[in-house]
PDB file of the backbone (N, CA, C, O) and the ligand in Angstrom, with CONECT records:
HET     ZN  A 101       1
ATOM      1  N   UNK A   1       0.845  -1.206   0.000  1.00  0.00           N
ATOM      2  CA  UNK A   1       0.000   0.000   0.000  1.00  0.00           C
ATOM      3  C   UNK A   1       0.882   1.259   0.000  1.00  0.00           C
ATOM      4  O   UNK A   1       1.852   1.333   0.754  1.00  0.00           O
ATOM      5  N   UNK A   2       0.558   2.216  -0.817  1.00  0.00           N
ATOM      6  CA  UNK A   2       1.356   3.443  -0.873  1.00  0.00           C
ATOM      7  C   UNK A   2       0.909   4.424   0.221  1.00  0.00           C
ATOM      8  O   UNK A   2      -0.142   4.261   0.840  1.00  0.00           O
ATOM      9  N   UNK A   3       1.741   5.438   0.433  1.00  0.00           N
ATOM     10  CA  UNK A   3       1.403   6.452   1.441  1.00  0.00           C
ATOM     11  C   UNK A   3       0.070   7.120   1.099  1.00  0.00           C
ATOM     12  O   UNK A   3      -0.756   7.365   1.978  1.00  0.00           O
ATOM     13  N   UNK A   4      -0.128   7.411  -0.200  1.00  0.00           N
ATOM     14  CA  UNK A   4      -1.384   8.051  -0.622  1.00  0.00           C
ATOM     15  C   UNK A   4      -2.595   7.201  -0.262  1.00  0.00           C
ATOM     16  O   UNK A   4      -3.606   7.707   0.226  1.00  0.00           O
ATOM     17  N   UNK A   5      -2.473   5.894  -0.511  1.00  0.00           N
ATOM     18  CA  UNK A   5      -3.573   4.983  -0.174  1.00  0.00           C
ATOM     19  C   UNK A   5      -3.858   4.997   1.319  1.00  0.00           C
ATOM     20  O   UNK A   5      -5.009   5.040   1.754  1.00  0.00           O
ATOM     21  N   UNK A   6      -2.775   4.959   2.092  1.00  0.00           N
ATOM     22  CA  UNK A   6      -2.919   4.940   3.552  1.00  0.00           C
ATOM     23  C   UNK A   6      -3.547   6.238   4.052  1.00  0.00           C
ATOM     24  O   UNK A   6      -4.384   6.228   4.955  1.00  0.00           O
ATOM     25  N   UNK A   7      -3.129   7.365   3.448  1.00  0.00           N
ATOM     26  CA  UNK A   7      -3.680   8.654   3.877  1.00  0.00           C
ATOM     27  C   UNK A   7      -5.151   8.767   3.523  1.00  0.00           C
ATOM     28  O   UNK A   7      -5.936   9.337   4.280  1.00  0.00           O
ATOM     29  N   UNK A   8      -5.526   8.219   2.364  1.00  0.00           N
ATOM     30  CA  UNK A   8      -6.935   8.212   1.962  1.00  0.00           C
ATOM     31  C   UNK A   8      -7.744   7.390   2.954  1.00  0.00           C
ATOM     32  O   UNK A   8      -8.860   7.755   3.323  1.00  0.00           O
ATOM     33  N   UNK A   9      -7.163   6.276   3.379  1.00  0.00           N
ATOM     34  CA  UNK A   9      -7.834   5.407   4.352  1.00  0.00           C
ATOM     35  C   UNK A   9      -8.010   6.132   5.684  1.00  0.00           C
ATOM     36  O   UNK A   9      -9.066   6.043   6.310  1.00  0.00           O
ATOM     37  N   UNK A  10      -6.972   6.848   6.113  1.00  0.00           N
ATOM     38  CA  UNK A  10      -7.053   7.612   7.364  1.00  0.00           C
ATOM     39  C   UNK A  10      -8.155   8.663   7.264  1.00  0.00           C
ATOM     40  O   UNK A  10      -8.940   8.835   8.197  1.00  0.00           O
ATOM     41  N   UNK A  11      -8.214   9.368   6.127  1.00  0.00           N
ATOM     42  CA  UNK A  11      -9.252  10.385   5.922  1.00  0.00           C
ATOM     43  C   UNK A  11     -10.642   9.778   6.055  1.00  0.00           C
ATOM     44  O   UNK A  11     -11.533  10.349   6.685  1.00  0.00           O
ATOM     45  N   UNK A  12     -10.806   8.603   5.443  1.00  0.00           N
ATOM     46  CA  UNK A  12     -12.090   7.929   5.474  1.00  0.00           C
ATOM     47  C   UNK A  12     -12.483   7.589   6.913  1.00  0.00           C
ATOM     48  O   UNK A  12     -13.622   7.797   7.332  1.00  0.00           O
ATOM     49  N   UNK A  13     -11.510   7.061   7.653  1.00  0.00           N
ATOM     50  CA  UNK A  13     -11.770   6.670   9.041  1.00  0.00           C
ATOM     51  C   UNK A  13     -12.056   7.893   9.912  1.00  0.00           C
ATOM     52  O   UNK A  13     -12.887   7.836  10.819  1.00  0.00           O
ATOM     53  N   UNK A  14     -11.351   9.013   9.627  1.00  0.00           N
ATOM     54  CA  UNK A  14     -11.588  10.243  10.391  1.00  0.00           C
ATOM     55  C   UNK A  14     -13.009  10.747  10.159  1.00  0.00           C
ATOM     56  O   UNK A  14     -13.673  11.214  11.084  1.00  0.00           O
ATOM     57  N   UNK A  15     -13.473  10.645   8.892  1.00  0.00           N
ATOM     58  CA  UNK A  15     -14.850  11.036   8.582  1.00  0.00           C
ATOM     59  C   UNK A  15     -15.844  10.177   9.354  1.00  0.00           C
ATOM     60  O   UNK A  15     -16.809  10.677   9.933  1.00  0.00           O
ATOM     61  N   UNK A  16     -15.580   8.852   9.347  1.00  0.00           N
ATOM     62  CA  UNK A  16     -16.446   7.935  10.086  1.00  0.00           C
ATOM     63  C   UNK A  16     -16.473   8.289  11.564  1.00  0.00           C
ATOM     64  O   UNK A  16     -17.520   8.255  12.212  1.00  0.00           O
ATOM     65  N   UNK A  17     -15.288   8.631  12.084  1.00  0.00           N
ATOM     66  CA  UNK A  17     -15.174   8.958  13.493  1.00  0.00           C
ATOM     67  C   UNK A  17     -15.961  10.236  13.812  1.00  0.00           C
ATOM     68  O   UNK A  17     -16.629  10.319  14.843  1.00  0.00           O
ATOM     69  N   UNK A  18     -15.875  11.225  12.924  1.00  0.00           N
ATOM     70  CA  UNK A  18     -16.627  12.468  13.111  1.00  0.00           C
ATOM     71  C   UNK A  18     -18.126  12.185  13.181  1.00  0.00           C
ATOM     72  O   UNK A  18     -18.833  12.704  14.045  1.00  0.00           O
ATOM     73  N   UNK A  19     -18.591  11.356  12.260  1.00  0.00           N
ATOM     74  CA  UNK A  19     -20.016  11.023  12.206  1.00  0.00           C
ATOM     75  C   UNK A  19     -20.438  10.330  13.495  1.00  0.00           C
ATOM     76  O   UNK A  19     -21.500  10.618  14.046  1.00  0.00           O
ATOM     77  N   UNK A  20     -19.594   9.413  13.973  1.00  0.00           N
ATOM     78  CA  UNK A  20     -19.909   8.697  15.211  1.00  0.00           C
ATOM     79  C   UNK A  20     -19.919   9.647  16.400  1.00  0.00           C
ATOM     80  O   UNK A  20     -20.764   9.542  17.290  1.00  0.00           O
ATOM     81  N   UNK A  21     -18.954  10.590  16.401  1.00  0.00           N
ATOM     82  CA  UNK A  21     -18.880  11.524  17.518  1.00  0.00           C
ATOM     83  C   UNK A  21     -20.118  12.413  17.569  1.00  0.00           C
ATOM     84  O   UNK A  21     -20.604  12.755  18.647  1.00  0.00           O
ATOM     85  N   UNK A  22     -20.628  12.788  16.378  1.00  0.00           N
ATOM     86  CA  UNK A  22     -21.841  13.593  16.328  1.00  0.00           C
ATOM     87  C   UNK A  22     -23.006  12.822  16.917  1.00  0.00           C
ATOM     88  O   UNK A  22     -23.803  13.360  17.685  1.00  0.00           O
ATOM     89  N   UNK A  23     -23.093  11.529  16.541  1.00  0.00           N
ATOM     90  CA  UNK A  23     -24.150  10.666  17.065  1.00  0.00           C
ATOM     91  C   UNK A  23     -24.026  10.551  18.571  1.00  0.00           C
ATOM     92  O   UNK A  23     -25.008  10.651  19.306  1.00  0.00           O
ATOM     93  N   UNK A  24     -22.796  10.340  19.011  1.00  0.00           N
ATOM     94  CA  UNK A  24     -22.513  10.153  20.435  1.00  0.00           C
ATOM     95  C   UNK A  24     -22.986  11.374  21.207  1.00  0.00           C
ATOM     96  O   UNK A  24     -23.534  11.251  22.302  1.00  0.00           O
ATOM     97  N   UNK A  25     -22.774  12.553  20.632  1.00  0.00           N
ATOM     98  CA  UNK A  25     -23.147  13.797  21.321  1.00  0.00           C
ATOM     99  C   UNK A  25     -24.651  13.921  21.526  1.00  0.00           C
ATOM    100  O   UNK A  25     -25.100  14.642  22.416  1.00  0.00           O
ATOM    101  N   UNK A  26     -25.431  13.219  20.705  1.00  0.00           N
ATOM    102  CA  UNK A  26     -26.887  13.355  20.793  1.00  0.00           C
ATOM    103  C   UNK A  26     -27.506  12.342  21.746  1.00  0.00           C
ATOM    104  O   UNK A  26     -28.695  12.424  22.055  1.00  0.00           O
ATOM    105  N   UNK A  27     -26.698  11.376  22.219  1.00  0.00           N
ATOM    106  CA  UNK A  27     -27.243  10.370  23.136  1.00  0.00           C
ATOM    107  C   UNK A  27     -27.453  10.976  24.522  1.00  0.00           C
ATOM    108  O   UNK A  27     -26.585  11.681  25.037  1.00  0.00           O
ATOM    109  N   UNK A  28     -28.616  10.698  25.124  1.00  0.00           N
ATOM    110  CA  UNK A  28     -28.907  11.254  26.465  1.00  0.00           C
ATOM    111  C   UNK A  28     -27.866  10.831  27.495  1.00  0.00           C
ATOM    112  O   UNK A  28     -27.479  11.628  28.349  1.00  0.00           O
ATOM    113  N   UNK A  29     -27.411   9.585  27.419  1.00  0.00           N
ATOM    114  CA  UNK A  29     -26.470   9.099  28.436  1.00  0.00           C
ATOM    115  C   UNK A  29     -25.128   9.808  28.327  1.00  0.00           C
ATOM    116  O   UNK A  29     -24.391   9.893  29.309  1.00  0.00           O
ATOM    117  N   UNK A  30     -24.805  10.319  27.141  1.00  0.00           N
ATOM    118  CA  UNK A  30     -23.503  10.938  26.931  1.00  0.00           C
ATOM    119  C   UNK A  30     -23.449  12.376  27.429  1.00  0.00           C
ATOM    120  O   UNK A  30     -22.393  13.009  27.409  1.00  0.00           O
ATOM    121  N   UNK A  31     -24.591  12.887  27.875  1.00  0.00           N
ATOM    122  CA  UNK A  31     -24.579  14.226  28.466  1.00  0.00           C
ATOM    123  C   UNK A  31     -23.950  14.200  29.852  1.00  0.00           C
ATOM    124  O   UNK A  31     -23.449  15.210  30.346  1.00  0.00           O
ATOM    125  N   UNK A  32     -23.987  13.016  30.469  1.00  0.00           N
ATOM    126  CA  UNK A  32     -23.324  12.872  31.772  1.00  0.00           C
ATOM    127  C   UNK A  32     -21.816  12.791  31.555  1.00  0.00           C
ATOM    128  O   UNK A  32     -21.341  12.385  30.494  1.00  0.00           O
ATOM    129  N   UNK A  33     -21.080  13.188  32.589  1.00  0.00           N
ATOM    130  CA  UNK A  33     -19.625  13.227  32.478  1.00  0.00           C
ATOM    131  C   UNK A  33     -19.027  11.885  32.092  1.00  0.00           C
ATOM    132  O   UNK A  33     -18.152  11.807  31.230  1.00  0.00           O
ATOM    133  N   UNK A  34     -19.515  10.814  32.749  1.00  0.00           N
ATOM    134  CA  UNK A  34     -18.931   9.501  32.484  1.00  0.00           C
ATOM    135  C   UNK A  34     -19.830   8.663  31.588  1.00  0.00           C
ATOM    136  O   UNK A  34     -19.652   7.450  31.482  1.00  0.00           O
ATOM    137  N   UNK A  35     -20.797   9.312  30.941  1.00  0.00           N
ATOM    138  CA  UNK A  35     -21.748   8.589  30.093  1.00  0.00           C
ATOM    139  C   UNK A  35     -21.081   7.816  28.980  1.00  0.00           C
ATOM    140  O   UNK A  35     -21.477   6.693  28.669  1.00  0.00           O
ATOM    141  N   UNK A  36     -20.065   8.415  28.377  1.00  0.00           N
ATOM    142  CA  UNK A  36     -19.428   7.796  27.220  1.00  0.00           C
ATOM    143  C   UNK A  36     -18.583   6.575  27.606  1.00  0.00           C
ATOM    144  O   UNK A  36     -18.184   5.794  26.742  1.00  0.00           O
ATOM    145  N   UNK A  37     -18.317   6.418  28.890  1.00  0.00           N
ATOM    146  CA  UNK A  37     -17.520   5.267  29.317  1.00  0.00           C
ATOM    147  C   UNK A  37     -18.221   3.965  28.974  1.00  0.00           C
ATOM    148  O   UNK A  37     -17.575   2.938  28.762  1.00  0.00           O
ATOM    149  N   UNK A  38     -19.552   4.012  28.921  1.00  0.00           N
ATOM    150  CA  UNK A  38     -20.284   2.784  28.650  1.00  0.00           C
ATOM    151  C   UNK A  38     -21.040   2.841  27.329  1.00  0.00           C
ATOM    152  O   UNK A  38     -21.761   1.902  26.993  1.00  0.00           O
ATOM    153  N   UNK A  39     -20.888   3.925  26.576  1.00  0.00           N
ATOM    154  CA  UNK A  39     -21.702   4.016  25.369  1.00  0.00           C
ATOM    155  C   UNK A  39     -21.082   3.239  24.219  1.00  0.00           C
ATOM    156  O   UNK A  39     -19.867   3.257  24.023  1.00  0.00           O
ATOM    157  N   UNK A  40     -21.941   2.553  23.455  1.00  0.00           N
ATOM    158  CA  UNK A  40     -21.506   1.669  22.369  1.00  0.00           C
ATOM    159  C   UNK A  40     -20.761   2.445  21.292  1.00  0.00           C
ATOM    160  O   UNK A  40     -19.766   1.971  20.744  1.00  0.00           O
ATOM    161  N   UNK A  41     -21.253   3.639  20.996  1.00  0.00           N
ATOM    162  CA  UNK A  41     -20.642   4.435  19.934  1.00  0.00           C
ATOM    163  C   UNK A  41     -19.219   4.816  20.309  1.00  0.00           C
ATOM    164  O   UNK A  41     -18.324   4.850  19.464  1.00  0.00           O
ATOM    165  N   UNK A  42     -19.029   5.101  21.587  1.00  0.00           N
ATOM    166  CA  UNK A  42     -17.683   5.458  22.037  1.00  0.00           C
ATOM    167  C   UNK A  42     -16.712   4.296  21.851  1.00  0.00           C
ATOM    168  O   UNK A  42     -15.535   4.498  21.550  1.00  0.00           O
ATOM    169  N   UNK A  43     -17.218   3.079  22.033  1.00  0.00           N
ATOM    170  CA  UNK A  43     -16.373   1.899  21.793  1.00  0.00           C
ATOM    171  C   UNK A  43     -15.971   1.827  20.334  1.00  0.00           C
ATOM    172  O   UNK A  43     -14.832   1.496  20.007  1.00  0.00           O
ATOM    173  N   UNK A  44     -16.918   2.142  19.457  1.00  0.00           N
ATOM    174  CA  UNK A  44     -16.620   2.126  18.018  1.00  0.00           C
ATOM    175  C   UNK A  44     -15.600   3.210  17.675  1.00  0.00           C
ATOM    176  O   UNK A  44     -14.705   3.006  16.854  1.00  0.00           O
ATOM    177  N   UNK A  45     -15.754   4.362  18.321  1.00  0.00           N
ATOM    178  CA  UNK A  45     -14.817   5.460  18.096  1.00  0.00           C
ATOM    179  C   UNK A  45     -13.411   5.045  18.523  1.00  0.00           C
ATOM    180  O   UNK A  45     -12.434   5.326  17.829  1.00  0.00           O
ATOM    181  N   UNK A  46     -13.318   4.374  19.674  1.00  0.00           N
ATOM    182  CA  UNK A  46     -12.007   3.941  20.149  1.00  0.00           C
ATOM    183  C   UNK A  46     -11.388   2.911  19.215  1.00  0.00           C
ATOM    184  O   UNK A  46     -10.174   2.902  19.013  1.00  0.00           O
ATOM    185  N   UNK A  47     -12.216   2.047  18.650  1.00  0.00           N
ATOM    186  CA  UNK A  47     -11.719   1.053  17.697  1.00  0.00           C
ATOM    187  C   UNK A  47     -11.169   1.757  16.460  1.00  0.00           C
ATOM    188  O   UNK A  47     -10.123   1.382  15.931  1.00  0.00           O
ATOM    189  N   UNK A  48     -11.899   2.794  16.002  1.00  0.00           N
ATOM    190  CA  UNK A  48     -11.438   3.551  14.838  1.00  0.00           C
ATOM    191  C   UNK A  48     -10.134   4.274  15.150  1.00  0.00           C
ATOM    192  O   UNK A  48      -9.231   4.334  14.315  1.00  0.00           O
ATOM    193  N   UNK A  49     -10.044   4.823  16.361  1.00  0.00           N
ATOM    194  CA  UNK A  49      -8.821   5.536  16.757  1.00  0.00           C
ATOM    195  C   UNK A  49      -7.614   4.609  16.687  1.00  0.00           C
ATOM    196  O   UNK A  49      -6.533   5.004  16.252  1.00  0.00           O
ATOM    197  N   UNK A  50      -7.820   3.366  17.125  1.00  0.00           N
ATOM    198  CA  UNK A  50      -6.720   2.398  17.080  1.00  0.00           C
ATOM    199  C   UNK A  50      -6.299   2.112  15.646  1.00  0.00           C
ATOM    200  O   UNK A  50      -5.111   2.047  15.330  1.00  0.00           O
ATOM    201  N   UNK A  51      -7.308   1.940  14.779  1.00  0.00           N
ATOM    202  CA  UNK A  51      -7.015   1.678  13.361  1.00  0.00           C
ATOM    203  C   UNK A  51      -6.234   2.839  12.767  1.00  0.00           C
ATOM    204  O   UNK A  51      -5.247   2.641  12.059  1.00  0.00           O
ATOM    205  N   UNK A  52      -6.691   4.063  13.066  1.00  0.00           N
ATOM    206  CA  UNK A  52      -6.043   5.259  12.529  1.00  0.00           C
ATOM    207  C   UNK A  52      -4.599   5.330  13.009  1.00  0.00           C
ATOM    208  O   UNK A  52      -3.695   5.673  12.247  1.00  0.00           O
ATOM    209  N   UNK A  53      -4.395   5.003  14.284  1.00  0.00           N
ATOM    210  CA  UNK A  53      -3.046   5.051  14.834  1.00  0.00           C
ATOM    211  C   UNK A  53      -2.124   4.055  14.123  1.00  0.00           C
ATOM    212  O   UNK A  53      -0.975   4.362  13.808  1.00  0.00           O
ATOM    213  N   UNK A  54      -2.658   2.862  13.882  1.00  0.00           N
ATOM    214  CA  UNK A  54      -1.883   1.841  13.173  1.00  0.00           C
ATOM    215  C   UNK A  54      -1.498   2.332  11.781  1.00  0.00           C
ATOM    216  O   UNK A  54      -0.358   2.177  11.344  1.00  0.00           O
ATOM    217  N   UNK A  55      -2.487   2.936  11.086  1.00  0.00           N
ATOM    218  CA  UNK A  55      -2.221   3.429   9.733  1.00  0.00           C
ATOM    219  C   UNK A  55      -1.198   4.559   9.763  1.00  0.00           C
ATOM    220  O   UNK A  55      -0.307   4.628   8.916  1.00  0.00           O
ATOM    221  N   UNK A  56      -1.337   5.449  10.756  1.00  0.00           N
ATOM    222  CA  UNK A  56      -0.410   6.584  10.833  1.00  0.00           C
ATOM    223  C   UNK A  56       1.019   6.106  11.110  1.00  0.00           C
ATOM    224  O   UNK A  56       1.986   6.680  10.608  1.00  0.00           O
ATOM    225  N   UNK A  57       1.133   5.054  11.912  1.00  0.00           N
ATOM    226  CA  UNK A  57       2.464   4.489  12.159  1.00  0.00           C
ATOM    227  C   UNK A  57       3.065   3.936  10.879  1.00  0.00           C
ATOM    228  O   UNK A  57       4.260   4.081  10.623  1.00  0.00           O
ATOM    229  N   UNK A  58       2.204   3.289  10.065  1.00  0.00           N
ATOM    230  CA  UNK A  58       2.672   2.752   8.792  1.00  0.00           C
ATOM    231  C   UNK A  58       3.140   3.885   7.882  1.00  0.00           C
ATOM    232  O   UNK A  58       4.187   3.792   7.240  1.00  0.00           O
ATOM    233  N   UNK A  59       2.338   4.968   7.838  1.00  0.00           N
ATOM    234  CA  UNK A  59       2.681   6.119   6.999  1.00  0.00           C
ATOM    235  C   UNK A  59       4.034   6.681   7.432  1.00  0.00           C
ATOM    236  O   UNK A  59       4.896   6.976   6.604  1.00  0.00           O
ATOM    237  N   UNK A  60       4.199   6.821   8.743  1.00  0.00           N
ATOM    238  CA  UNK A  60       5.458   7.361   9.260  1.00  0.00           C
ATOM    239  C   UNK A  60       6.635   6.479   8.883  1.00  0.00           C
ATOM    240  O   UNK A  60       7.698   6.971   8.506  1.00  0.00           O
ATOM    241  N   UNK A  61       6.434   5.168   8.990  1.00  0.00           N
ATOM    242  CA  UNK A  61       7.501   4.225   8.652  1.00  0.00           C
ATOM    243  C   UNK A  61       7.865   4.350   7.174  1.00  0.00           C
ATOM    244  O   UNK A  61       9.042   4.349   6.811  1.00  0.00           O
ATOM    245  N   UNK A  62       6.830   4.459   6.319  1.00  0.00           N
ATOM    246  CA  UNK A  62       7.068   4.585   4.878  1.00  0.00           C
ATOM    247  C   UNK A  62       7.776   5.902   4.565  1.00  0.00           C
ATOM    248  O   UNK A  62       8.698   5.944   3.751  1.00  0.00           O
ATOM    249  N   UNK A  63       7.331   6.980   5.225  1.00  0.00           N
ATOM    250  CA  UNK A  63       7.948   8.280   4.996  1.00  0.00           C
ATOM    251  C   UNK A  63       9.402   8.254   5.432  1.00  0.00           C
ATOM    252  O   UNK A  63      10.262   8.844   4.777  1.00  0.00           O
ATOM    253  N   UNK A  64       9.677   7.576   6.530  1.00  0.00           N
ATOM    254  CA  UNK A  64      11.049   7.446   7.015  1.00  0.00           C
ATOM    255  C   UNK A  64      11.922   6.776   5.995  1.00  0.00           C
ATOM    256  O   UNK A  64      13.066   7.176   5.780  1.00  0.00           O
ATOM    257  N   UNK A  65      11.374   5.735   5.353  1.00  0.00           N
ATOM    258  CA  UNK A  65      12.149   5.037   4.325  1.00  0.00           C
ATOM    259  C   UNK A  65      12.455   5.957   3.155  1.00  0.00           C
ATOM    260  O   UNK A  65      13.566   5.973   2.625  1.00  0.00           O
ATOM    261  N   UNK A  66      11.417   6.741   2.755  1.00  0.00           N
ATOM    262  CA  UNK A  66      11.596   7.610   1.600  1.00  0.00           C
ATOM    263  C   UNK A  66      12.615   8.714   1.854  1.00  0.00           C
ATOM    264  O   UNK A  66      13.328   9.147   0.949  1.00  0.00           O
ATOM    265  N   UNK A  67      12.666   9.157   3.101  1.00  0.00           N
ATOM    266  CA  UNK A  67      13.519  10.299   3.419  1.00  0.00           C
ATOM    267  C   UNK A  67      14.920   9.897   3.851  1.00  0.00           C
ATOM    268  O   UNK A  67      15.735  10.738   4.231  1.00  0.00           O
ATOM    269  N   UNK A  68      15.187   8.588   3.786  1.00  0.00           N
ATOM    270  CA  UNK A  68      16.472   8.106   4.270  1.00  0.00           C
ATOM    271  C   UNK A  68      17.658   8.760   3.546  1.00  0.00           C
ATOM    272  O   UNK A  68      18.693   9.042   4.151  1.00  0.00           O
ATOM    273  N   UNK A  69      17.482   8.993   2.236  1.00  0.00           N
ATOM    274  CA  UNK A  69      18.586   9.552   1.460  1.00  0.00           C
ATOM    275  C   UNK A  69      18.836  11.018   1.776  1.00  0.00           C
ATOM    276  O   UNK A  69      19.965  11.503   1.705  1.00  0.00           O
ATOM    277  N   UNK A  70      17.736  11.726   2.135  1.00  0.00           N
ATOM    278  CA  UNK A  70      17.907  13.137   2.452  1.00  0.00           C
ATOM    279  C   UNK A  70      18.475  13.307   3.861  1.00  0.00           C
ATOM    280  O   UNK A  70      18.825  12.330   4.524  1.00  0.00           O
ATOM    281  N   UNK A  71      18.559  14.526   4.295  1.00  0.00           N
ATOM    282  CA  UNK A  71      19.025  14.793   5.651  1.00  0.00           C
ATOM    283  C   UNK A  71      20.515  14.569   5.812  1.00  0.00           C
ATOM    284  O   UNK A  71      21.053  14.755   6.903  1.00  0.00           O
TER     285      UNK A  71
HETATM  286 ZN    ZN A 101     -21.016   8.633  24.090  1.00  0.00          ZN2+
END
């Protein structure tokens, strides 16, 4: 997978995360301070965050390889 592909994937996941966060904000239980600790949408958001982090690490690793000659 190229860096461009990975970045497109990250963008897609960020959009999904935004949509989920909007939904999460409208849930009555999430108005409480610790409401999101048990909310299903928040679990999905955390799963997406992990995926994004994995992809970003891959992007960084690829960028590191590309920039090896410079510097
Ligand atoms: Zn929530």
